C-alpha positions as CSV (number, residue, x, y, z in Angstrom):
1,M,44.8,21.0,40.7
2,A,43.2,22.1,44.0
3,A,40.1,24.2,43.8
4,A,40.4,27.9,44.7
5,V,39.6,28.7,48.3
6,P,36.9,31.4,48.5
7,T,37.4,34.4,50.8
8,V,36.2,33.5,54.3
9,S,33.9,36.1,55.7
10,V,34.1,37.2,59.3
11,P,31.5,38.8,61.6
12,L,31.4,42.5,60.6
13,S,28.3,43.3,62.6
14,N,28.8,43.2,66.4
15,S,25.1,43.2,66.9
16,K,24.6,40.0,64.8
17,F,27.4,38.2,66.5
18,F,26.2,39.3,69.9
19,N,22.8,37.9,68.9
20,W,24.5,34.6,68.3
21,I,26.1,34.7,71.8
22,K,22.6,35.3,73.3
23,A,21.1,32.5,71.2
24,A,23.8,30.1,72.3
25,L,23.2,31.1,76.0
26,A,19.5,30.6,75.5
27,V,20.1,27.1,74.2
28,F,22.4,26.4,77.2
29,Y,19.8,27.5,79.7
30,T,17.1,25.5,78.0
31,K,19.3,22.4,78.0
32,E,20.1,23.0,81.7
33,E,16.3,22.9,82.4
34,I,15.3,19.9,80.4
35,E,18.4,17.7,81.2
36,P,17.3,16.4,84.6
37,V,13.8,15.7,83.4
38,V,15.2,13.5,80.6
39,T,17.7,11.9,83.0
40,D,14.9,10.9,85.5
41,E,12.6,9.6,82.7
42,V,15.4,7.3,81.3
43,K,16.3,6.1,84.8
44,D,12.6,5.2,85.5
45,F,12.5,3.4,82.1
46,Q,15.6,1.4,83.0
47,Q,14.3,0.3,86.4
48,N,10.8,-0.5,85.2
49,C,12.3,-2.7,82.4
50,L,14.6,-4.5,84.8
51,H,11.8,-5.1,87.2
52,S,9.5,-6.4,84.5
53,I,12.2,-8.7,83.0
54,S,13.0,-10.1,86.4
55,S,9.4,-10.8,87.2
56,S,8.7,-12.4,83.8
57,N,11.7,-14.7,84.0
58,S,11.4,-15.6,87.7
59,L,14.7,-13.9,88.4
60,P,15.7,-12.6,91.9
61,A,14.8,-8.9,92.4
62,G,17.7,-6.7,91.4
63,S,19.1,-9.1,88.9
64,T,21.5,-7.5,86.4
65,C,24.0,-8.5,83.7
66,S,27.2,-6.9,82.5
67,N,28.5,-9.8,80.4
68,C,26.8,-9.2,77.1
69,C,28.4,-6.7,74.7
70,T,26.2,-4.9,72.2
71,E,27.5,-7.1,69.3
72,N,26.2,-10.2,71.2
73,L,22.7,-8.9,70.9
74,I,22.7,-7.7,67.3
75,V,21.9,-10.2,64.6
76,C,24.3,-10.3,61.6
77,P,23.8,-8.7,59.2
78,T,21.9,-5.7,60.5
79,N,21.2,-2.7,58.2
80,R,23.3,0.4,58.8
81,L,25.3,-1.4,61.5
82,C,27.0,-4.4,60.1
83,N,27.3,-6.0,56.7
84,A,29.0,-9.4,56.4
85,K,31.0,-9.6,53.1
86,R,32.7,-12.8,52.1
87,G,31.9,-14.3,55.4
88,K,33.6,-11.5,57.4
89,C,31.9,-8.8,59.4
90,S,33.8,-5.7,60.7
91,Y,31.2,-5.3,63.5
92,H,31.2,-8.9,64.8
93,K,34.9,-9.0,64.4
94,N,36.0,-11.8,66.9
95,A,34.7,-14.8,68.8
96,A,33.8,-12.7,71.9
97,S,31.7,-10.3,69.8
98,Q,29.6,-12.8,67.8
99,Y,25.8,-12.6,67.9
100,R,24.3,-15.0,70.4
101,P,21.1,-16.6,68.9
102,S,20.3,-18.1,72.3
103,G,20.3,-14.6,73.9
104,C,21.7,-13.4,77.2
105,P,22.7,-16.3,79.5
106,N,21.2,-14.4,82.4
107,K,17.9,-13.7,80.5
108,I,18.3,-10.0,80.8
109,C,20.1,-8.2,78.0
110,H,18.2,-9.5,74.9
111,N,14.9,-8.8,76.7
112,L,16.2,-5.3,77.6
113,K,17.1,-4.8,74.0
114,S,13.5,-5.7,73.0
115,E,12.2,-3.2,75.4
116,I,14.5,-0.5,74.1
117,Q,13.5,-1.2,70.5
118,S,9.8,-1.2,71.3
119,A,10.1,2.2,73.1
120,H,11.8,3.8,70.0
121,R,9.3,5.9,68.0
122,Y,10.9,4.7,64.7
123,H,12.0,1.3,65.9
124,G,15.6,2.1,65.0
125,P,17.8,2.5,68.1
126,S,21.3,3.7,67.6
127,Y,23.1,0.6,68.8
128,K,26.5,1.8,67.4
129,N,26.4,4.5,70.2
130,T,25.9,2.2,73.2
131,D,27.7,-0.3,75.4
132,A,25.2,-3.0,76.4
133,T,27.6,-4.2,79.2
134,K,26.5,-0.9,81.0
135,W,22.8,-1.0,80.4
136,C,22.0,-2.3,83.9
137,S,24.5,0.1,85.7
138,N,24.3,3.3,83.7
139,A,20.8,4.4,82.4
140,W,22.4,6.9,80.0
141,E,23.8,4.0,78.0
142,I,20.2,3.1,77.3
143,A,19.4,6.8,76.5
144,K,22.2,6.7,73.9
145,C,20.1,4.3,71.9
146,Y,17.7,7.3,71.2
147,L,20.4,9.7,70.1
148,P,21.5,10.4,66.5
149,P,23.6,7.5,65.2
150,D,26.9,9.4,64.9
151,G,29.0,11.4,67.4
152,Y,27.8,10.2,70.7
153,K,29.7,6.9,71.3
154,D,32.0,8.5,74.0
155,V,29.4,10.4,76.0
156,S,28.6,8.8,79.4
157,S,25.9,11.1,80.9
158,A,23.3,13.7,80.0
159,G,25.8,16.4,81.0
160,D,28.2,15.1,78.3
161,T,25.4,15.2,75.7
162,D,24.7,18.3,73.7
163,F,21.3,20.0,73.3
164,N,20.6,18.2,70.0
165,G,21.1,14.8,71.7
166,I,18.9,15.6,74.8
167,I,16.1,16.8,72.5
168,S,16.5,13.7,70.4
169,V,15.8,11.4,73.4
170,I,12.5,13.3,74.0
171,I,11.5,12.9,70.4
172,N,12.6,9.3,69.9
173,H,11.6,7.7,73.2
174,K,7.9,7.0,73.3
175,G,7.8,7.3,77.1
176,F,7.6,11.1,76.7
177,E,4.6,11.2,74.3
178,A,2.1,10.5,77.1
179,K,3.6,13.2,79.3
180,I,4.3,16.1,76.9
181,K,1.3,18.1,75.9
182,D,2.4,18.8,72.3
183,D,2.0,15.9,69.9
184,L,5.5,14.5,69.5
185,S,4.4,12.3,66.6
186,K,3.8,15.2,64.3
187,K,6.4,17.0,62.3
188,N,7.3,20.5,63.5
189,N,6.4,19.8,67.1
190,I,7.9,22.2,69.6
191,F,10.9,19.8,70.3
192,E,11.6,19.3,66.6
193,K,11.7,23.1,66.3
194,G,13.9,23.4,69.4
195,R,16.3,20.9,67.9
196,D,16.4,23.0,64.7
197,V,17.3,26.1,66.8
198,G,20.2,24.2,68.4
199,K,21.5,23.1,65.0
200,A,21.1,26.6,63.6
201,V,23.1,28.2,66.4
202,R,25.9,25.5,66.5
203,H,26.3,25.5,62.7
204,S,25.8,29.2,61.9
205,P,28.2,29.8,59.0
206,N,29.5,33.2,60.3
207,L,28.4,32.9,64.0
208,E,25.7,35.5,63.4
209,V,22.0,35.7,64.1
210,E,19.5,38.2,62.7
211,D,17.3,40.1,65.1
212,T,14.1,38.4,63.7
213,D,15.7,34.9,64.0
214,L,16.7,35.6,67.6
215,T,13.2,36.6,68.5
216,Q,11.9,33.4,66.9
217,Y,14.5,31.3,68.7
218,F,13.4,32.7,72.1
219,T,9.8,32.0,71.3
220,I,10.5,28.4,70.4
221,L,12.6,27.7,73.5
222,N,10.0,29.3,75.7
223,N,7.3,27.1,74.1
224,I,9.4,24.0,75.2
225,L,9.8,25.3,78.8
226,T,6.1,26.2,79.2
227,D,4.6,23.0,77.7
228,P,2.2,21.9,80.5
229,G,3.4,18.3,80.3
230,F,7.0,19.3,80.6
231,V,6.2,21.7,83.5
232,A,4.5,18.8,85.3
233,M,7.6,16.6,84.8
234,N,10.0,19.3,85.9
235,K,10.5,18.6,89.6
236,S,13.4,21.0,90.2
237,P,13.0,24.1,88.0
238,N,16.1,26.1,87.3
239,N,14.2,29.3,86.4
240,A,15.2,29.0,82.7
241,I,12.1,31.0,81.6
242,Q,13.2,34.0,83.7
243,K,16.8,33.7,82.5
244,L,15.6,33.7,78.9
245,A,13.5,36.8,79.6
246,K,16.4,38.7,81.2
247,L,18.7,37.5,78.5
248,Q,16.4,38.8,75.8
249,S,16.2,42.2,77.5
250,D,19.9,42.4,78.2
251,D,19.4,42.3,82.0
252,L,20.9,38.9,82.9
253,I,24.1,38.6,84.9
254,I,25.9,35.5,83.6
255,G,28.3,33.4,85.6
256,K,31.8,33.4,83.9
257,D,31.9,29.6,83.9
258,I,28.7,29.5,81.9
259,V,30.1,31.8,79.2
260,R,33.2,29.7,79.0
261,K,31.3,26.5,78.8
262,V,29.0,27.7,76.1
263,L,32.0,28.9,74.0
264,D,33.9,25.7,74.7
265,D,30.9,23.5,73.7
266,V,30.6,25.4,70.4
267,G,34.4,25.2,69.9
268,K,34.3,21.4,70.3
269,S,31.4,21.2,67.8
270,I,33.5,23.2,65.3
271,Q,36.5,21.1,65.9
272,E,34.4,18.0,65.1
273,Q,33.2,19.7,61.9
274,I,36.8,20.4,60.9
275,R,37.8,16.8,61.4
276,N,34.8,15.6,59.4
277,E,34.9,18.3,56.6
278,M,36.6,17.2,53.4
279,V,36.1,20.4,51.4
280,E,39.1,22.7,51.9
281,Y,37.3,26.0,51.9
282,K,34.7,24.8,54.4
283,Q,37.6,23.7,56.7
284,K,39.0,27.2,56.4
285,T,35.7,28.7,57.4
286,E,35.4,26.5,60.5
287,E,39.0,27.2,61.4
288,R,38.3,30.9,61.3
289,K,35.2,30.4,63.5
290,L,37.3,28.5,66.0
291,E,39.9,31.2,66.1
292,L,37.2,33.8,67.0
293,I,35.7,31.5,69.7
294,T,39.2,31.2,71.2
295,E,39.8,34.9,71.0
296,I,36.5,35.6,72.9
297,N,37.4,33.0,75.5
298,L,40.6,34.9,76.2
299,K,38.7,38.2,76.6
300,V,36.2,36.5,79.0
301,K,39.1,35.1,81.0
302,E,40.5,38.7,81.5
303,I,37.3,39.6,83.4
304,E,37.0,36.3,85.3
305,E,38.2,37.7,88.6
306,K,34.9,39.6,88.8
307,G,33.0,36.3,89.3
308,N,30.1,37.1,87.0
309,V,29.7,38.8,83.6
310,S,27.0,41.3,82.7
311,L,25.7,41.3,79.1
312,A,27.3,44.7,78.7
313,Q,30.7,43.3,79.7
314,L,30.2,40.3,77.5
315,N,29.3,42.6,74.6
316,G,32.5,44.6,75.3
317,A,34.5,41.4,75.2
318,V,32.9,40.4,72.0
319,K,33.6,43.8,70.4
320,S,37.2,43.6,71.6
321,S,37.6,40.0,70.3
322,I,36.2,40.9,66.9
323,D,38.5,43.9,66.6
324,A,41.5,41.7,67.5
325,F,40.3,38.9,65.2
326,E,39.8,41.3,62.3
327,A,43.3,42.7,62.9
328,K,44.6,39.1,62.7
329,V,42.6,38.5,59.5
330,K,43.9,41.7,58.0
331,E,47.5,40.8,59.0
332,S,47.1,37.3,57.5
333,I,45.7,38.8,54.2
334,Q,48.6,41.2,54.0
335,E,51.0,38.3,54.6
336,I,49.2,36.3,51.8
337,D,49.5,39.3,49.5
338,K,53.2,39.6,50.4
339,Q,53.7,35.9,49.6
340,I,51.8,36.3,46.3
341,R,54.0,39.3,45.3
342,K,57.1,37.4,46.3
343,G,55.9,34.4,44.3
344,K,55.2,36.5,41.3
345,E,58.7,38.1,41.5
346,T,60.2,34.6,41.8
347,L,58.2,33.4,38.8
348,E,59.3,36.5,36.8
349,S,62.9,35.9,37.7
350,V,62.7,32.2,36.7
351,A,60.9,33.2,33.5
352,N,63.6,35.7,32.7
353,K,66.3,33.1,33.3
354,E,64.5,30.6,31.2
355,K,64.0,33.2,28.5
356,E,67.8,34.0,28.5
357,N,68.6,30.3,28.4
358,A,66.2,29.7,25.5
359,I,67.7,32.6,23.5
360,K,71.2,31.2,24.1
361,E,70.0,27.7,22.9
362,I,68.5,29.3,19.8
363,Q,71.7,31.2,19.1
364,K,73.7,28.0,19.5
365,A,71.3,26.2,17.1
366,A,71.6,29.1,14.6
367,E,75.4,28.9,14.8
368,K,75.3,25.1,14.1
369,C,73.0,25.7,11.2
370,K,75.4,28.3,9.8
371,T,78.3,25.9,10.1
372,I,76.4,23.1,8.3
373,L,75.3,25.5,5.5
374,Q,79.0,26.6,5.2
375,L,80.0,22.9,4.7
376,Y,77.5,22.5,1.8
377,K,78.2,25.9,0.2
378,P,78.9,25.5,-3.5
379,T,82.5,26.2,-4.6
């Protein structure tokens, strides 16, 4: 029997939900600022590695390889990636994807893999994310080795990668530790805290943020943007610090495309959670959140022709969306009640019919008993 599904709560406080919108926008602007810095650092790492490999192996300048797939470079078995059972491995699944003990025939890919592993803070690159045939042509395929192990296989650029992934590259790639002022080797460094902010916003159970939490989120994200090392690396500032300040004081004018992108990104994250969530009531919660995101997107679309959206307009759209959403929830609850009542009536009707049939059967049995007793009645 399936477990009862708890009632799914919806945002009842406009201010808390609006806080969540502001927090999501703050994360977006922070990602927008740090994304090009991370992209440049990864490209420099790629080019430096290829130059070093070519020099060390007497290869012509600019030598590359696109023939080795990731499986060719990973020894079998490798913990958390492949596990050969009964002589079969689901990772190295055919002749073309077998591990090559002799290494890359062009002397590049296995050496590049060694560089990638050495540059990983915990020496555990996420090889399941990456396509080694593109290491020489797309630096972000190398960056994907420093992302969390799940959910990033299909991203092809920093723009496709979420805030959590971008921050993870900074934390896991040792190339950043000599440039960032804060100590990236310690727990609770500013980027670890920033990653926690991103997770808290994306996975907020009811899409709400308390006032005190919002203030803390802004402080943490500002600490990232003002780190002296990061400021020195940031060659093309996007004024994220000023945007966060105006966002915090409700003075920021927001491009409509940004609002839609933030909501779409969160919507995609929620859809991914729904696909991965096995517990029924949690699925229902995520589905309700996705409905609300969709509703707000529709309201934002209604004011698109104005080009930009003020926080006041966005707040109005949020309030309107919540009202519409709560009306939908109320309507669905009424429909559920109606179905329950109908179900009860059906059960009562069935029960009455069963009761009548049972009485008839008992009466028939009683008549039979009477007949039998009559047969054995003494004369």
